[in-house]
Steps between C-alpha positions, in 0.01 A plus 500: 500500500423672171166669453316287239318805365829656388678352203768591257319408182265631235171341402462432129161652422281441197275745315132452410601281202710271721821640349790542737555865584840655456677611812675827574625391841870468572544226756828333590870558452642676194746219425210254459266729307442490125593808291139613450444493874811713559387746233154536654328364188175310569566126473338157522585385855518127434715543190752714683508266799665257256785755461551499877499121506775505236707726725447260790599201284816683388592562866437137592709367211778760488524609862492869412263769377455528122487881507680761708229720650736765640423710191137446401528686167800293392330180615188592303705552181667162549165331554344662194794378289424147625863477608582253774840360586527147632803405708732279291598313816146356528519321161127546443338308218315697233161364608551644847604838358197497269268422790638790701 
């Protein structure tokens, strides 16, 4: 059984003005992480969780990873260019591509 005191997550803390604090923590797999996370730039955790959800949706719809993480620098450049290839064999509608 897993120890409930150990978790693989990061709490989203707020400052004295109730503003969400930026995070500097890298948590997770590179292929699912947003560019700012990979670059070590402080980021808004909830906003960049949306990036990871987009990666998961791509995998669910396309059956493959959207980015090749064997070369992190190359993957980062591709991500920053907002370049993503969708398999033609899946015949995805534009609304689905836009959501991803």
